[in-house]
C-alpha positions as CSV (number, residue, x, y, z in Angstrom):
1,X,0.0,0.0,0.0
2,X,1.2,3.5,-0.8
3,X,0.6,4.7,2.8
4,X,3.8,2.9,3.9
5,X,6.1,5.9,3.6
6,X,7.8,8.6,5.5
7,X,5.6,10.9,7.6
8,X,2.7,8.4,7.9
9,X,2.1,8.2,11.7
10,X,1.6,4.4,11.5
11,X,1.7,1.6,8.9
12,X,-2.1,1.4,8.5
13,X,-3.2,5.0,8.9
14,X,-1.3,8.2,8.1
15,X,-3.3,10.1,10.6
16,X,-3.2,7.8,13.7
17,X,-0.4,7.0,16.1
18,X,-2.1,3.8,17.2
19,X,-1.1,0.3,16.1
20,X,-4.2,-1.9,15.8
21,X,-2.1,-4.4,14.0
22,X,-0.5,-5.2,17.4
23,X,-3.5,-4.9,19.7
24,X,-7.1,-3.8,18.9
25,X,-9.9,-2.2,20.9
26,X,-12.8,-4.6,21.4
27,X,-14.9,-2.4,23.7
28,X,-15.0,1.2,25.0
29,X,-16.6,2.5,28.2
30,X,-16.8,6.2,29.0
31,X,-17.6,7.4,32.5
32,X,-18.0,11.2,32.2
33,X,-18.9,14.2,34.4
34,X,-19.8,17.2,32.3
35,X,-18.8,20.6,33.8
36,X,-20.4,23.6,32.0
37,X,-18.8,26.2,34.3
38,X,-15.2,25.0,33.4
39,X,-16.2,23.8,29.9
40,X,-14.6,20.4,30.4
41,X,-15.5,16.7,30.4
42,X,-13.7,14.7,33.1
43,X,-13.8,11.0,33.9
44,X,-12.4,7.6,32.9
45,X,-12.1,5.9,29.5
46,X,-11.8,2.1,29.9
47,X,-10.7,0.4,26.7
48,X,-10.6,-3.4,26.4
49,X,-7.9,-4.8,24.0
50,X,-7.3,-8.0,22.2
51,X,-3.6,-8.8,21.7
52,X,-2.7,-9.7,18.2
53,X,1.1,-10.1,18.7
54,X,2.9,-11.6,21.7
55,X,5.8,-9.2,22.1
56,X,4.5,-5.6,22.5
57,X,5.9,-3.7,25.5
58,X,3.9,-0.5,24.9
59,X,0.4,0.5,23.9
60,X,0.1,3.6,21.6
61,X,-3.1,5.7,21.6
62,X,-4.2,9.0,20.0
63,X,-4.8,12.0,22.3
64,X,-5.1,15.7,21.7
65,X,-5.0,18.4,24.4
66,X,-6.1,15.8,27.1
67,X,-4.8,16.1,30.7
68,X,-4.0,12.5,31.6
69,X,-4.2,11.9,35.3
70,X,-3.5,8.1,35.6
71,X,-3.5,4.9,33.6
72,X,-4.4,1.5,35.2
73,X,-4.1,-2.0,34.0
74,X,-7.2,-4.1,34.5
75,X,-8.5,-1.4,37.0
76,X,-5.6,-2.2,39.4
77,X,-1.9,-1.7,38.6
78,X,-0.8,1.9,37.8
79,X,1.1,2.1,34.6
80,X,3.7,4.5,33.4
81,X,2.8,6.7,30.4
82,X,4.1,9.6,28.3
83,X,2.5,12.1,25.9
84,X,4.5,13.0,22.8
85,X,4.7,16.4,21.1
86,X,1.6,17.8,19.4
87,X,1.3,17.8,15.7
88,X,-1.5,18.3,13.1
89,X,-2.9,15.0,14.2
90,X,-2.7,15.5,18.0
91,X,-0.2,13.6,20.2
92,X,0.9,10.0,20.9
93,X,0.0,8.6,24.3
94,X,2.5,5.8,25.0
95,X,1.7,3.4,27.8
96,X,4.2,1.0,29.2
97,X,2.5,-2.4,29.7
98,X,3.3,-5.0,32.3
99,X,6.0,-7.5,31.5
100,X,3.3,-10.1,30.9
101,X,-0.2,-9.2,29.7
102,X,-3.2,-11.3,29.1
103,X,-4.6,-11.9,25.6
104,X,-7.5,-9.7,26.6
105,X,-7.0,-6.9,29.0
106,X,-8.4,-3.4,29.9
107,X,-6.7,0.0,30.3
108,X,-8.5,2.6,32.4
109,X,-7.4,6.2,31.7
110,X,-8.4,9.0,34.1
111,X,-8.3,12.4,32.3
112,X,-10.0,15.7,31.6
113,X,-10.5,17.5,28.3
114,X,-9.2,20.9,27.5
115,X,-11.7,23.8,27.6
116,X,-10.5,24.4,24.1
117,X,-11.1,20.8,22.9
118,X,-11.7,20.9,19.1
119,X,-14.3,18.1,19.4
120,X,-16.6,20.2,21.6
121,X,-18.7,23.4,21.2
122,X,-19.9,25.0,24.4
123,X,-22.7,27.5,24.0
124,X,-23.8,30.0,26.7
125,X,-27.6,30.3,27.3
126,X,-27.5,33.5,25.2
127,X,-26.2,31.5,22.2
128,X,-29.1,29.1,22.2
129,X,-32.6,29.6,20.9
130,X,-34.2,29.3,24.3
131,X,-31.7,31.7,26.0
132,X,-32.1,30.0,29.4
133,X,-29.8,26.9,29.5
134,X,-26.3,26.2,28.2
135,X,-25.6,23.6,25.5
136,X,-22.7,21.4,24.4
137,X,-22.3,19.1,21.5
138,X,-19.5,17.1,20.0
139,X,-18.1,16.4,16.5
140,X,-15.7,13.5,16.1
141,X,-15.1,13.1,12.4
142,X,-12.5,13.1,11.1
143,X,-9.9,12.9,13.9
144,X,-11.4,15.2,16.6
145,X,-12.5,12.6,19.2
146,X,-9.0,12.0,20.3
147,X,-9.5,15.4,22.1
148,X,-12.6,13.9,23.8
149,X,-11.2,10.6,25.0
150,X,-7.9,8.6,24.5
151,X,-8.4,6.0,21.7
152,X,-7.2,4.2,18.7
153,X,-8.6,7.0,16.6
154,X,-8.5,5.2,13.2
155,X,-11.6,4.2,11.3
156,X,-9.9,0.8,10.9
157,X,-10.8,0.1,14.5
158,X,-14.5,-0.6,15.3
159,X,-15.9,-1.5,18.7
160,X,-19.1,-1.3,20.6
161,X,-19.3,1.2,23.5
162,X,-21.2,2.0,26.7
163,X,-21.3,5.3,28.5
164,X,-22.3,6.8,31.8
165,X,-22.8,10.6,31.7
166,X,-23.3,12.9,34.7
167,X,-24.9,16.2,33.7
168,X,-27.1,19.0,35.1
169,X,-30.6,17.7,35.9
170,X,-32.4,20.4,33.9
171,X,-30.8,19.2,30.7
172,X,-31.3,16.3,28.4
173,X,-28.4,14.1,27.4
174,X,-28.3,12.3,24.0
175,X,-25.7,10.0,22.5
176,X,-25.0,8.0,19.3
177,X,-26.3,5.0,21.2
178,X,-29.5,3.6,22.8
179,X,-30.6,5.0,26.1
180,X,-30.2,2.4,28.9
181,X,-33.0,2.9,31.4
182,X,-34.1,6.3,32.9
183,X,-31.7,8.9,34.3
184,X,-30.7,8.3,37.9
185,X,-30.3,10.9,40.7
186,X,-26.8,11.5,42.1
187,X,-25.0,14.1,44.3
188,X,-25.9,17.7,43.7
189,X,-28.1,18.9,41.0
190,X,-27.1,16.3,38.5
191,X,-28.5,13.1,36.9
192,X,-26.6,10.1,35.6
193,X,-27.6,8.9,32.0
194,X,-26.5,5.5,30.6
195,X,-26.1,4.5,27.0
196,X,-25.3,1.3,25.0
197,X,-24.1,1.0,21.4
198,X,-23.9,-2.7,20.6
199,X,-22.9,-2.4,17.0
200,X,-19.1,-1.9,16.5
201,X,-18.3,1.6,15.3
202,X,-15.2,3.7,14.6
203,X,-14.2,6.2,17.3
204,X,-15.3,9.2,15.2
205,X,-19.0,8.1,15.5
206,X,-19.0,8.4,19.3
207,X,-21.1,11.6,19.8
208,X,-23.1,13.4,22.5
209,X,-25.2,16.5,22.9
210,X,-26.6,18.1,26.1
211,X,-29.1,20.9,26.2
212,X,-32.7,21.9,26.9
213,X,-34.1,19.5,24.3
214,X,-37.6,18.3,23.4
215,X,-38.7,15.5,21.0
216,X,-41.6,14.6,18.7
217,X,-42.3,11.2,17.3
218,X,-42.0,11.2,13.5
219,X,-42.1,7.5,12.8
220,X,-42.2,4.0,14.4
221,X,-38.5,4.1,15.1
222,X,-37.8,7.8,14.9
223,X,-38.0,10.9,17.1
224,X,-36.8,14.4,16.1
225,X,-35.0,16.3,18.9
226,X,-34.2,20.0,19.2
227,X,-34.7,23.0,21.4
228,X,-38.4,23.8,21.8
229,X,-38.2,26.6,19.3
230,X,-37.3,24.3,16.4
231,X,-39.1,21.0,17.2
232,X,-42.4,21.5,15.3
233,X,-40.6,22.8,12.2
234,X,-38.3,19.8,12.3
235,X,-41.1,17.3,12.8
236,X,-42.7,18.8,9.6
237,X,-39.6,19.0,7.4
238,X,-38.4,15.5,8.4
239,X,-41.9,13.8,8.3
240,X,-40.8,11.5,5.4
241,X,-38.0,9.9,7.5
242,X,-39.7,6.4,7.7
243,X,-40.3,6.3,4.0
244,X,-36.7,7.1,3.4
245,X,-35.6,4.4,5.9
246,X,-37.8,1.8,4.2
247,X,-36.5,2.8,0.7
248,X,-32.9,2.5,2.0
249,X,-33.6,-1.0,3.4
250,X,-34.9,-2.1,0.0
251,X,-31.7,-0.9,-1.6
252,X,-29.2,-1.8,1.1
253,X,-30.6,-4.6,3.4
254,X,-31.9,-4.6,7.0
255,X,-31.3,-1.5,9.3
256,X,-29.3,-2.9,12.2
257,X,-29.2,0.2,14.5
258,X,-32.6,-0.1,16.2
259,X,-33.7,3.5,16.3
260,X,-33.1,6.4,13.9
261,X,-33.5,9.7,15.7
262,X,-32.6,13.2,14.4
263,X,-31.1,16.0,16.5
264,X,-31.4,19.5,15.1
265,X,-28.5,21.3,16.6
266,X,-27.9,25.0,17.2
267,X,-26.9,27.0,14.0
268,X,-23.2,26.8,14.8
269,X,-23.1,23.1,13.8
270,X,-20.6,23.1,10.9
271,X,-22.1,20.4,8.6
272,X,-25.4,19.7,6.9
273,X,-25.6,16.5,8.8
274,X,-23.4,14.0,10.7
275,X,-24.3,10.3,10.6
276,X,-23.9,9.5,14.3
277,X,-25.5,6.1,14.7
278,X,-29.0,6.1,16.2
279,X,-28.9,9.9,16.3
280,X,-28.2,11.9,13.1
281,X,-27.0,15.4,13.9
282,X,-28.6,18.0,11.6
283,X,-28.2,21.7,10.9
284,X,-31.2,24.0,11.4
285,X,-30.5,25.4,7.9
286,X,-32.3,22.3,6.6
287,X,-35.6,23.7,8.1
288,X,-37.1,25.4,5.0
289,X,-40.8,24.7,5.7
290,X,-41.1,22.9,2.3
291,X,-39.1,19.6,3.0
292,X,-36.9,20.5,0.0
293,X,-33.6,20.0,2.0
294,X,-34.6,16.7,3.5
295,X,-32.3,14.9,1.0
296,X,-29.6,15.5,3.6
297,X,-31.6,13.2,5.9
298,X,-31.7,10.6,3.0
299,X,-27.9,11.0,2.9
300,X,-27.4,10.4,6.6
301,X,-29.8,7.4,6.5
302,X,-27.7,5.9,3.7
303,X,-24.6,6.2,5.9
304,X,-26.2,3.5,8.2
305,X,-24.8,1.1,5.6
306,X,-22.2,3.2,3.7
307,X,-19.7,4.4,6.3
308,X,-21.2,3.2,9.6
309,X,-21.6,-0.5,8.6
310,X,-18.9,-0.7,5.9
311,X,-16.3,1.9,6.8
312,X,-13.2,3.4,5.1
313,X,-10.0,1.8,6.4
314,X,-8.5,5.3,6.7
315,X,-9.4,8.7,5.5
316,X,-7.5,8.4,2.3
317,X,-10.3,6.1,1.2
318,X,-13.1,8.5,2.4
319,X,-14.9,8.1,-0.9
320,X,-15.9,4.6,0.2
321,X,-17.9,6.4,2.9
322,X,-19.1,9.5,1.0
323,X,-19.2,8.5,-2.6
324,X,-21.4,5.5,-1.8
325,X,-23.6,7.6,0.4
326,X,-24.3,10.2,-2.2
327,X,-25.0,7.5,-4.8
328,X,-27.4,5.8,-2.4
329,X,-29.0,9.1,-1.2
330,X,-29.9,9.8,-4.8
331,X,-31.2,6.3,-5.4
332,X,-33.6,7.0,-2.4
333,X,-34.6,10.4,-4.0
334,X,-35.2,8.6,-7.3
335,X,-37.4,6.0,-5.9
336,X,-39.4,8.5,-3.9
337,X,-39.7,11.3,-6.4
338,X,-38.8,9.8,-9.8
339,X,-35.6,9.4,-11.9
340,X,-35.6,13.0,-13.2
341,X,-35.3,14.2,-9.6
342,X,-32.3,11.9,-9.0
343,X,-30.6,13.2,-12.1
344,X,-31.4,16.8,-11.3
345,X,-29.8,16.4,-7.8
346,X,-26.7,15.1,-9.5
347,X,-26.7,18.0,-12.1
348,X,-26.9,20.5,-9.2
349,X,-23.9,19.1,-7.4
350,X,-21.8,18.6,-10.7
351,X,-21.5,22.4,-10.7
352,X,-20.2,22.3,-7.1
353,X,-17.6,19.7,-8.1
354,X,-16.5,21.8,-11.1
355,X,-16.1,24.9,-8.8
356,X,-14.1,22.9,-6.2
357,X,-11.8,21.2,-8.7
358,X,-11.3,23.9,-11.3
359,X,-11.5,27.1,-9.2
360,X,-10.9,26.4,-5.4
361,X,-8.3,23.6,-5.4
362,X,-7.1,23.5,-9.0
363,X,-7.3,20.5,-11.4
364,X,-3.8,19.3,-10.7
365,X,-4.2,19.5,-6.9
366,X,-3.4,16.1,-5.4
367,X,-6.4,16.5,-3.0
368,X,-8.8,16.3,-6.1
369,X,-7.8,12.6,-6.5
370,X,-10.4,10.1,-5.4
371,X,-7.8,8.5,-3.2
372,X,-5.5,11.3,-2.0
373,X,-2.3,10.8,0.1
374,X,-2.8,12.2,3.6
375,X,0.6,11.7,5.3
376,X,1.3,14.8,7.2
377,X,-2.1,16.3,6.4
378,X,-5.1,16.8,8.8
379,X,-8.0,15.0,7.0
380,X,-10.1,18.1,7.7
381,X,-7.8,20.1,5.5
382,X,-8.5,17.7,2.7
383,X,-12.3,17.9,3.2
384,X,-14.2,18.9,0.0
385,X,-17.0,17.7,-2.3
386,X,-14.5,15.6,-4.2
387,X,-15.0,12.3,-2.4
388,X,-18.7,12.9,-2.4
389,X,-19.3,13.8,-6.1
390,X,-16.3,12.3,-7.8
391,X,-17.0,9.1,-5.8
392,X,-20.6,9.1,-6.7
393,X,-19.8,9.7,-10.4
394,X,-17.4,6.7,-10.3
395,X,-20.2,4.5,-9.0
396,X,-22.6,5.9,-11.7
397,X,-19.9,5.0,-14.3
398,X,-19.6,1.4,-12.9
399,X,-23.3,1.0,-12.9
400,X,-23.4,2.0,-16.6
401,X,-20.4,-0.2,-17.4
402,X,-21.9,-3.4,-16.0
403,X,-25.3,-2.9,-17.6
404,X,-27.5,-0.8,-15.3
405,X,-29.2,-0.7,-12.0
406,X,-30.8,-4.1,-12.3
407,X,-27.4,-5.6,-12.0
408,X,-25.5,-3.0,-9.9
409,X,-28.0,-2.5,-7.1
410,X,-28.0,-6.2,-6.1
411,X,-24.2,-6.1,-6.2
412,X,-24.2,-3.2,-3.8
413,X,-26.5,-5.0,-1.4
414,X,-24.2,-8.0,-1.4
415,X,-21.2,-5.7,-0.9
416,X,-22.8,-4.2,2.3
417,X,-23.6,-7.7,3.5
418,X,-20.1,-9.1,2.8
419,X,-18.2,-6.2,4.4
420,X,-20.6,-5.4,7.2
421,X,-18.9,-4.4,10.5
422,X,-15.6,-4.2,8.7
423,X,-13.3,-1.4,7.5
424,X,-12.0,-1.7,4.0
425,X,-9.8,0.1,1.4
426,X,-10.4,0.9,-2.2
427,X,-8.5,-2.2,-3.4
428,X,-10.8,-4.5,-1.4
429,X,-13.8,-2.9,-3.1
430,X,-12.1,-3.2,-6.5
431,X,-11.3,-6.9,-5.9
432,X,-14.9,-7.7,-4.8
433,X,-16.3,-5.8,-7.8
434,X,-14.1,-7.6,-10.3
435,X,-14.9,-11.0,-8.7
436,X,-18.6,-10.3,-9.0
437,X,-18.5,-9.0,-12.6
438,X,-15.8,-11.2,-14.0
439,X,-18.0,-12.3,-16.8
440,X,-18.7,-8.7,-18.1
441,X,-16.4,-7.8,-21.0
442,X,-16.8,-4.1,-20.5
443,X,-15.3,-4.3,-17.0
444,X,-11.9,-4.9,-18.5
445,X,-11.8,-1.4,-19.9
446,X,-12.1,0.3,-16.5
447,X,-9.0,2.5,-15.8
448,X,-8.9,2.0,-12.0
449,X,-5.6,3.8,-11.5
450,X,-6.8,7.0,-13.3
451,X,-10.1,6.9,-11.3
452,X,-8.4,6.4,-8.0
453,X,-5.2,8.4,-8.2
454,X,-5.4,11.1,-11.0
455,X,-6.4,14.6,-9.8
456,X,-9.0,16.6,-11.6
457,X,-12.6,16.2,-12.8
458,X,-13.9,12.7,-13.4
459,X,-13.0,11.1,-16.8
460,X,-16.7,10.4,-17.4
461,X,-19.8,12.5,-17.1
462,X,-23.2,10.7,-16.8
463,X,-25.8,11.2,-19.5
464,X,-28.1,13.2,-17.2
465,X,-31.8,13.6,-17.8
466,X,-31.9,17.4,-18.0
467,X,-35.7,17.9,-18.2
468,X,-36.0,19.6,-14.9
469,X,-32.8,21.6,-15.3
470,X,-33.7,23.0,-18.8
471,X,-36.5,25.2,-17.4
472,X,-34.0,26.7,-14.9
473,X,-31.4,27.3,-17.7
474,X,-34.0,28.9,-20.0
475,X,-35.1,31.4,-17.3
476,X,-31.5,32.2,-16.6
477,X,-30.9,32.9,-20.3
478,X,-33.9,35.2,-20.4
479,X,-32.5,37.3,-17.5
480,X,-29.1,37.4,-19.1
481,X,-30.4,38.7,-22.4
482,X,-33.2,40.9,-21.0
483,X,-32.9,44.6,-21.9
484,X,-33.6,46.5,-18.7
485,X,-35.3,49.3,-20.5
486,X,-38.1,47.0,-21.5
487,X,-40.7,45.2,-19.2
488,X,-39.6,41.9,-17.6
489,X,-42.1,39.3,-19.1
490,X,-41.1,36.3,-16.9
491,X,-42.5,36.9,-13.5
492,X,-44.6,33.7,-13.0
493,X,-42.0,31.1,-14.1
494,X,-39.9,31.3,-11.0
495,X,-42.9,31.0,-8.7
496,X,-43.8,27.7,-10.4
497,X,-40.3,26.2,-9.9
498,X,-39.5,23.7,-7.3
499,X,-36.9,24.8,-4.7
500,X,-34.1,22.8,-6.5
501,X,-35.1,24.4,-9.8
502,X,-34.7,27.9,-8.1
503,X,-31.3,26.8,-6.9
504,X,-30.2,25.7,-10.4
505,X,-31.5,29.0,-11.9
506,X,-29.4,31.0,-9.5
507,X,-26.4,28.7,-9.8
508,X,-26.5,29.0,-13.6
509,X,-26.4,32.8,-13.3
510,X,-23.5,32.6,-10.9
511,X,-21.5,30.6,-13.5
512,X,-22.3,33.3,-16.1
513,X,-21.1,36.9,-16.5
514,X,-21.9,39.3,-13.6
515,X,-25.5,40.7,-13.9
516,X,-26.2,44.4,-14.1
517,X,-27.3,45.9,-10.8
518,X,-30.6,47.0,-12.2
519,X,-31.4,43.3,-13.0
520,X,-30.5,42.2,-9.5
521,X,-32.7,44.9,-8.0
522,X,-35.6,43.8,-10.2
523,X,-35.0,40.1,-9.5
524,X,-34.8,40.6,-5.7
525,X,-38.1,42.6,-5.7
526,X,-39.9,40.4,-8.3
527,X,-39.1,37.1,-6.5
528,X,-39.0,38.4,-2.9
529,X,-35.6,36.7,-2.5
530,X,-34.6,38.7,0.6
531,X,-37.7,37.2,2.4
532,X,-37.0,33.6,1.3
533,X,-36.8,31.0,4.1
534,X,-34.8,28.4,2.1
535,X,-31.1,29.0,3.0
536,X,-29.9,27.1,-0.2
537,X,-31.7,29.7,-2.3
538,X,-30.7,32.7,-0.2
539,X,-27.0,31.6,-0.3
540,X,-27.0,31.5,-4.1
541,X,-28.8,34.8,-4.3
542,X,-26.2,36.4,-2.1
543,X,-23.3,34.9,-4.1
544,X,-24.9,36.2,-7.3
545,X,-24.8,39.7,-5.8
546,X,-21.2,39.5,-4.7
547,X,-20.1,38.3,-8.1
548,X,-21.7,41.5,-9.6
549,X,-20.1,43.6,-6.8
550,X,-23.6,44.7,-5.7
551,X,-23.3,46.5,-2.4
552,X,-26.5,45.2,-0.8
553,X,-25.2,41.7,-0.9
554,X,-22.3,42.5,1.4
555,X,-24.3,42.9,4.6
556,X,-26.5,39.9,3.8
557,X,-23.4,37.7,3.1
558,X,-21.7,38.7,6.4
559,X,-25.0,38.1,8.2
560,X,-25.5,34.6,6.7
561,X,-21.8,33.7,7.3
562,X,-22.1,34.5,11.0
563,X,-25.7,33.6,12.1
564,X,-25.0,30.0,11.2
565,X,-21.9,27.9,11.0
566,X,-22.5,25.4,8.2
567,X,-19.2,25.3,6.2
568,X,-21.0,24.7,3.0
569,X,-22.3,28.3,3.2
570,X,-19.8,30.0,5.5
571,X,-16.6,29.2,3.5
572,X,-17.8,30.3,0.1
573,X,-19.3,33.5,1.4
574,X,-16.1,34.5,3.2
575,X,-14.0,33.4,0.2
576,X,-16.2,35.4,-2.2
577,X,-16.0,38.5,-0.1
578,X,-12.2,38.1,0.4
579,X,-12.0,38.2,-3.4
580,X,-13.7,41.6,-3.5
581,X,-10.7,43.7,-2.6
582,X,-12.6,46.7,-1.2
583,X,-14.4,44.5,1.2
584,X,-11.5,42.3,2.3
585,X,-10.6,44.0,5.5
586,X,-14.3,44.2,6.5
587,X,-14.6,40.5,5.8
588,X,-11.5,39.6,7.9
589,X,-12.7,41.9,10.8
590,X,-16.1,40.3,10.8
591,X,-14.6,36.8,10.9
592,X,-12.3,37.7,13.8
593,X,-15.2,39.2,15.7
594,X,-17.2,36.0,15.4
595,X,-14.5,33.4,15.4
596,X,-15.2,32.4,19.0
597,X,-18.8,31.4,18.2
598,X,-17.7,29.0,15.5
599,X,-16.9,25.3,16.0
600,X,-13.1,24.6,15.8
601,X,-13.2,22.9,12.3
602,X,-15.1,25.8,10.7
603,X,-13.0,28.5,12.3
604,X,-9.8,26.8,11.2
605,X,-10.9,26.3,7.6
606,X,-12.1,29.9,7.2
607,X,-8.9,31.2,8.8
608,X,-7.0,29.3,6.0
609,X,-9.4,30.6,3.3
610,X,-8.7,34.1,4.5
611,X,-4.9,33.5,4.7
612,X,-4.9,34.2,8.4
613,X,-3.0,31.0,9.5
614,X,0.1,29.3,8.1
């Protein structure tokens, strides 16, 4: 494998110090006390290991900014330990093991997190919707959970976990697991909450949230959770969750996780969604009142198989998580809303891929390869739409190559079954694919090395059904060619569009020449774009204004970039404004004023986009 090279932190994972080839985690137990005043989590992480080699004097774990108090062997003997220097992937915790160790043993590590832990975002009551209670939530992917608990923080390692969490009694505790009984009283004004996750998962899927939360039942195995101010909206927008789950099961096989709940987080959550098992984390920017952004929920549901059940071996093979998930998400959309809707979703994101590859990163950038090299690179620095859209396009190409969905969909279902509960790399997928389709002549023409390792746009573009997109393109053309001294004869068309058609209309204009300011003023008034409740539409409307250097777009851009923290919106808005030279300093000043409200990963990425960090 190409990851055996200088700078990789270990033979199996360039971003982890751990050596699961020597001893591997078989169970994790977390015993936590959450302190809102000090903004820390303290407690004990107990990891059970199976020895794979006889001679191994030390155990290596990943940590980041943790204060390690003590390490015990089988809950008894104190062990010596040392923490190495910090790098882009945290630090190495090296534990000296007893001269003789059993084939299965446990290590209990007493520690506290840093108040600046990059895995956690602490919100004061004023930063929440309810304004009365504090809130905290975690984000583990890609390698942030090593700042929440010591672990073998590589997706190659999967284990079940249990947790005991002590938190203020006025607040609800949720985890990426099943609640174990009712909360129990303890000393002071705190309750103890217990959780169990029986399915083996990688460390990055351990997640929790604590706040003033309410729930509504939205299906036989699903509740939506959020602050009271969002809960009814969320129940409406995510009301199709069970239909999506059943459709996913038809495509992928049985759902093994028991419950599928959704937590709508405060606006500072940096992603659209995060596939934490049993409890998808979602951004409130999905709540549009028209269910049009619920495809993100289809995406997170698909992760129940692609990523959570079959997991990338390390983050160089991230497309095995995300490319498969996008492909499956669109299959769900196609079955629920028709094939033209599936194709239209792919057309919409093809533009995002082009912008990322050709403008933001550059077509020769190694990070635009499907399988990039990540030695010495924080996986979050490599994060982009490439593994999602280039990966999904590759699967579309493979489906075309073998003869269509009737053959490819059963293959995918068999692939999830064969590799369930495992972590695999791209070569293992390739071998299984070639084994299953050995009799198909066209398969011999697949250029695997180019698909996996060559930077740039995909070497194949699907033959998209453009029926829904053409109406958007036609209206964009009318606006581009309209003479502003004549009446605008196309008022009704936009109102009849679906939300995704409106997005494509604006996206097409963004990709064209800048519009005259008179056209933007007319468009804003005619379509009431400033009053739109769909953030996807508002985001594109603002970007269109920035491209034309239209002054009213500046305040709206800075507002949208700071009232919510979803990187999909925040990063392009700050980048666009940075490119407008007269607004550059205002943009930097606004970011610096709001940096403390952002989650670590978002703040770090924007700082790099604005050239504020090395």
